[in-house]
mmCIF file of the C-alpha atoms, coordinates in Angstrom:
data_MODEL
# 
_entry.id   MODEL 
# 
loop_
_atom_site.group_PDB 
_atom_site.id 
_atom_site.type_symbol 
_atom_site.label_atom_id 
_atom_site.label_alt_id 
_atom_site.label_comp_id 
_atom_site.label_asym_id 
_atom_site.label_entity_id 
_atom_site.label_seq_id 
_atom_site.pdbx_PDB_ins_code 
_atom_site.Cartn_x 
_atom_site.Cartn_y 
_atom_site.Cartn_z 
_atom_site.occupancy 
_atom_site.B_iso_or_equiv 
_atom_site.pdbx_formal_charge 
_atom_site.auth_seq_id 
_atom_site.auth_comp_id 
_atom_site.auth_asym_id 
_atom_site.auth_atom_id 
_atom_site.pdbx_PDB_model_num 
ATOM 1  C CA . MET A 1 1  ? -6.081  -13.085 -0.730  1.00 0.00 ? 1  MET A CA 1 
ATOM 2  C CA . ASN A 1 2  ? -3.189  -15.465 -0.588  1.00 0.00 ? 2  ASN A CA 1 
ATOM 3  C CA . ASN A 1 3  ? -1.934  -17.334 2.473   1.00 0.00 ? 3  ASN A CA 1 
ATOM 4  C CA . THR A 1 4  ? 0.714   -14.710 3.194   1.00 0.00 ? 4  THR A CA 1 
ATOM 5  C CA . SER A 1 5  ? -1.548  -11.650 3.021   1.00 0.00 ? 5  SER A CA 1 
ATOM 6  C CA . MET A 1 6  ? -1.983  -11.432 6.803   1.00 0.00 ? 6  MET A CA 1 
ATOM 7  C CA . ARG A 1 7  ? 1.700   -12.003 7.653   1.00 0.00 ? 7  ARG A CA 1 
ATOM 8  C CA . GLU A 1 8  ? 3.610   -8.869  8.562   1.00 0.00 ? 8  GLU A CA 1 
ATOM 9  C CA . ASP A 1 9  ? 6.943   -10.081 7.206   1.00 0.00 ? 9  ASP A CA 1 
ATOM 10 C CA . VAL A 1 10 ? 5.907   -11.250 3.713   1.00 0.00 ? 10 VAL A CA 1 
ATOM 11 C CA . PRO A 1 11 ? 4.887   -8.506  1.233   1.00 0.00 ? 11 PRO A CA 1 
ATOM 12 C CA . SER A 1 12 ? 2.029   -9.441  -1.101  1.00 0.00 ? 12 SER A CA 1 
ATOM 13 C CA . ILE A 1 13 ? 3.586   -7.225  -3.812  1.00 0.00 ? 13 ILE A CA 1 
ATOM 14 C CA . PRO A 1 14 ? 7.312   -7.632  -4.591  1.00 0.00 ? 14 PRO A CA 1 
ATOM 15 C CA . ARG A 1 15 ? 9.654   -4.656  -4.153  1.00 0.00 ? 15 ARG A CA 1 
ATOM 16 C CA . GLU A 1 16 ? 10.426  -4.576  -7.893  1.00 0.00 ? 16 GLU A CA 1 
ATOM 17 C CA . ASP A 1 17 ? 6.727   -4.173  -8.803  1.00 0.00 ? 17 ASP A CA 1 
ATOM 18 C CA . ALA A 1 18 ? 6.328   -1.402  -6.224  1.00 0.00 ? 18 ALA A CA 1 
ATOM 19 C CA . VAL A 1 19 ? 9.386   0.404   -7.621  1.00 0.00 ? 19 VAL A CA 1 
ATOM 20 C CA . GLU A 1 20 ? 7.874   0.302   -11.125 1.00 0.00 ? 20 GLU A CA 1 
ATOM 21 C CA . LEU A 1 21 ? 4.535   1.672   -9.867  1.00 0.00 ? 21 LEU A CA 1 
ATOM 22 C CA . LEU A 1 22 ? 6.171   4.393   -7.794  1.00 0.00 ? 22 LEU A CA 1 
ATOM 23 C CA . ASN A 1 23 ? 8.570   5.447   -10.568 1.00 0.00 ? 23 ASN A CA 1 
ATOM 24 C CA . ALA A 1 24 ? 5.631   5.698   -12.999 1.00 0.00 ? 24 ALA A CA 1 
ATOM 25 C CA . PHE A 1 25 ? 3.835   7.932   -10.498 1.00 0.00 ? 25 PHE A CA 1 
ATOM 26 C CA . LEU A 1 26 ? 6.938   10.077  -9.830  1.00 0.00 ? 26 LEU A CA 1 
ATOM 27 C CA . GLU A 1 27 ? 7.402   10.566  -13.585 1.00 0.00 ? 27 GLU A CA 1 
ATOM 28 C CA . THR A 1 28 ? 3.948   12.212  -13.764 1.00 0.00 ? 28 THR A CA 1 
ATOM 29 C CA . ILE A 1 29 ? 4.996   14.814  -11.179 1.00 0.00 ? 29 ILE A CA 1 
ATOM 30 C CA . ALA A 1 30 ? 8.496   15.356  -12.630 1.00 0.00 ? 30 ALA A CA 1 
ATOM 31 C CA . CYS A 1 31 ? 10.468  13.693  -9.805  1.00 0.00 ? 31 CYS A CA 1 
ATOM 32 C CA . PRO A 1 32 ? 13.552  11.602  -10.507 1.00 0.00 ? 32 PRO A CA 1 
ATOM 33 C CA . PRO A 1 33 ? 13.211  7.802   -10.338 1.00 0.00 ? 33 PRO A CA 1 
ATOM 34 C CA . ILE A 1 34 ? 14.227  5.928   -7.200  1.00 0.00 ? 34 ILE A CA 1 
ATOM 35 C CA . ASP A 1 35 ? 16.558  3.030   -6.552  1.00 0.00 ? 35 ASP A CA 1 
ATOM 36 C CA . LYS A 1 36 ? 14.798  -0.085  -5.227  1.00 0.00 ? 36 LYS A CA 1 
ATOM 37 C CA . SER A 1 37 ? 17.364  -0.536  -2.448  1.00 0.00 ? 37 SER A CA 1 
ATOM 38 C CA . LEU A 1 38 ? 16.062  2.645   -0.810  1.00 0.00 ? 38 LEU A CA 1 
ATOM 39 C CA . MET A 1 39 ? 12.508  1.355   -0.311  1.00 0.00 ? 39 MET A CA 1 
ATOM 40 C CA . ALA A 1 40 ? 11.355  0.108   3.089   1.00 0.00 ? 40 ALA A CA 1 
ATOM 41 C CA . TYR A 1 41 ? 8.455   -2.270  3.775   1.00 0.00 ? 41 TYR A CA 1 
ATOM 42 C CA . CYS A 1 42 ? 5.919   -1.765  6.551   1.00 0.00 ? 42 CYS A CA 1 
ATOM 43 C CA . SER A 1 43 ? 2.556   -3.287  7.411   1.00 0.00 ? 43 SER A CA 1 
ATOM 44 C CA . TRP A 1 44 ? -0.194  -2.722  9.957   1.00 0.00 ? 44 TRP A CA 1 
ATOM 45 C CA . PRO A 1 45 ? -3.732  -3.921  10.685  1.00 0.00 ? 45 PRO A CA 1 
ATOM 46 C CA . GLU A 1 46 ? -6.459  -1.399  9.884   1.00 0.00 ? 46 GLU A CA 1 
ATOM 47 C CA . LEU A 1 47 ? -10.159 -1.549  10.719  1.00 0.00 ? 47 LEU A CA 1 
ATOM 48 C CA . PHE A 1 48 ? -12.734 -0.545  8.083   1.00 0.00 ? 48 PHE A CA 1 
ATOM 49 C CA . SER A 1 49 ? -16.488 -0.085  8.517   1.00 0.00 ? 49 SER A CA 1 
ATOM 50 C CA . SER A 1 50 ? -17.271 -2.056  5.350   1.00 0.00 ? 50 SER A CA 1 
ATOM 51 C CA . SER A 1 51 ? -16.272 -5.496  4.112   1.00 0.00 ? 51 SER A CA 1 
ATOM 52 C CA . CYS A 1 52 ? -14.882 -3.725  0.991   1.00 0.00 ? 52 CYS A CA 1 
ATOM 53 C CA . GLY A 1 53 ? -12.106 -2.300  3.136   1.00 0.00 ? 53 GLY A CA 1 
ATOM 54 C CA . PRO A 1 54 ? -10.049 0.325   1.296   1.00 0.00 ? 54 PRO A CA 1 
ATOM 55 C CA . PHE A 1 55 ? -11.689 -0.430  -2.057  1.00 0.00 ? 55 PHE A CA 1 
ATOM 56 C CA . HIS A 1 56 ? -14.892 0.953   -3.537  1.00 0.00 ? 56 HIS A CA 1 
ATOM 57 C CA . GLY A 1 57 ? -17.676 -1.481  -4.235  1.00 0.00 ? 57 GLY A CA 1 
ATOM 58 C CA . ILE A 1 58 ? -20.674 -3.233  -2.836  1.00 0.00 ? 58 ILE A CA 1 
ATOM 59 C CA . GLY A 1 59 ? -20.013 -4.873  0.477   1.00 0.00 ? 59 GLY A CA 1 
ATOM 60 C CA . CYS A 1 60 ? -21.780 -5.436  3.705   1.00 0.00 ? 60 CYS A CA 1 
ATOM 61 C CA . GLN A 1 61 ? -21.670 -2.947  6.544   1.00 0.00 ? 61 GLN A CA 1 
ATOM 62 C CA . ALA A 1 62 ? -19.514 -4.908  8.931   1.00 0.00 ? 62 ALA A CA 1 
ATOM 63 C CA . PHE A 1 63 ? -16.295 -3.953  10.641  1.00 0.00 ? 63 PHE A CA 1 
ATOM 64 C CA . THR A 1 64 ? -13.475 -5.734  8.842   1.00 0.00 ? 64 THR A CA 1 
ATOM 65 C CA . THR A 1 65 ? -9.746  -5.735  9.496   1.00 0.00 ? 65 THR A CA 1 
ATOM 66 C CA . PHE A 1 66 ? -7.329  -5.693  6.564   1.00 0.00 ? 66 PHE A CA 1 
ATOM 67 C CA . ARG A 1 67 ? -3.550  -6.052  6.715   1.00 0.00 ? 67 ARG A CA 1 
ATOM 68 C CA . MET A 1 68 ? -2.390  -2.841  5.053   1.00 0.00 ? 68 MET A CA 1 
ATOM 69 C CA . GLU A 1 69 ? 1.083   -2.866  3.529   1.00 0.00 ? 69 GLU A CA 1 
ATOM 70 C CA . ALA A 1 70 ? 3.352   -0.248  2.006   1.00 0.00 ? 70 ALA A CA 1 
ATOM 71 C CA . TRP A 1 71 ? 6.633   0.003   0.182   1.00 0.00 ? 71 TRP A CA 1 
ATOM 72 C CA . VAL A 1 72 ? 7.877   3.440   1.285   1.00 0.00 ? 72 VAL A CA 1 
ATOM 73 C CA . TRP A 1 73 ? 10.560  5.771   0.000   1.00 0.00 ? 73 TRP A CA 1 
ATOM 74 C CA . ASP A 1 74 ? 10.945  9.210   1.590   1.00 0.00 ? 74 ASP A CA 1 
ATOM 75 C CA . GLN A 1 75 ? 7.386   10.661  1.641   1.00 0.00 ? 75 GLN A CA 1 
ATOM 76 C CA . TRP A 1 76 ? 6.191   8.487   -1.278  1.00 0.00 ? 76 TRP A CA 1 
ATOM 77 C CA . ALA A 1 77 ? 4.677   5.026   -1.105  1.00 0.00 ? 77 ALA A CA 1 
ATOM 78 C CA . VAL A 1 78 ? 2.703   2.276   -2.776  1.00 0.00 ? 78 VAL A CA 1 
ATOM 79 C CA . VAL A 1 79 ? -0.028  1.196   -0.306  1.00 0.00 ? 79 VAL A CA 1 
ATOM 80 C CA . PHE A 1 80 ? -1.667  -2.173  -0.889  1.00 0.00 ? 80 PHE A CA 1 
ATOM 81 C CA . THR A 1 81 ? -3.460  -5.107  0.722   1.00 0.00 ? 81 THR A CA 1 
ATOM 82 C CA . GLY A 1 82 ? -3.687  -8.709  -0.412  1.00 0.00 ? 82 GLY A CA 1 
ATOM 83 C CA . GLY A 1 83 ? -1.739  -7.929  -3.570  1.00 0.00 ? 83 GLY A CA 1 
ATOM 84 C CA . LYS A 1 84 ? -4.114  -5.143  -4.701  1.00 0.00 ? 84 LYS A CA 1 
ATOM 85 C CA . VAL A 1 85 ? -2.845  -1.558  -4.820  1.00 0.00 ? 85 VAL A CA 1 
ATOM 86 C CA . CYS A 1 86 ? -4.918  0.995   -2.871  1.00 0.00 ? 86 CYS A CA 1 
ATOM 87 C CA . LYS A 1 87 ? -2.883  4.154   -3.434  1.00 0.00 ? 87 LYS A CA 1 
ATOM 88 C CA . THR A 1 88 ? 0.356   5.420   -4.907  1.00 0.00 ? 88 THR A CA 1 
ATOM 89 C CA . GLY A 1 89 ? 1.520   8.821   -3.748  1.00 0.00 ? 89 GLY A CA 1 
ATOM 90 C CA . GLU A 1 90 ? 2.333   10.808  -0.636  1.00 0.00 ? 90 GLU A CA 1 
ATOM 91 C CA . PHE A 1 91 ? 2.456   8.837   2.578   1.00 0.00 ? 91 PHE A CA 1 
ATOM 92 C CA . ALA A 1 92 ? 3.296   9.247   6.245   1.00 0.00 ? 92 ALA A CA 1 
ATOM 93 C CA . ILE A 1 93 ? 2.909   6.442   8.758   1.00 0.00 ? 93 ILE A CA 1 
ATOM 94 C CA . SER A 1 94 ? 1.838   8.891   11.464  1.00 0.00 ? 94 SER A CA 1 
ATOM 95 C CA . ALA A 1 95 ? -0.760  10.529  9.199   1.00 0.00 ? 95 ALA A CA 1 
ATOM 96 C CA . ASN A 1 96 ? -3.895  9.203   7.564   1.00 0.00 ? 96 ASN A CA 1 
ATOM 97 C CA . TRP A 1 97 ? -2.719  7.442   4.382   1.00 0.00 ? 97 TRP A CA 1 
ATOM 98 C CA . LYS A 1 98 ? -6.231  7.669   2.825   1.00 0.00 ? 98 LYS A CA 1 
ATOM 99 C CA . GLN A 1 99 ? -6.035  11.439  2.319   1.00 0.00 ? 99 GLN A CA 1 
# 
């Protein structure tokens, strides 16, 4: 992770990269592309029961907090942490993004 990965106001993935990822995803489900000016950034701390956090892999069984981030447009988002993408697809802040 970089020095800014735990700051709420500094995205670890630029808006332009998120737009490219989201437009590639929307193309697969026949949705029109989006304009980058419509995307909003949000971040929140999330607790995981493994040191791998939202990623698959071998880690220790220890509660670990990750700063989750998302570039959101309508009900679609690119969710990431520390510059690594976790999910691209449907998203609602009030719902469980891991579904």
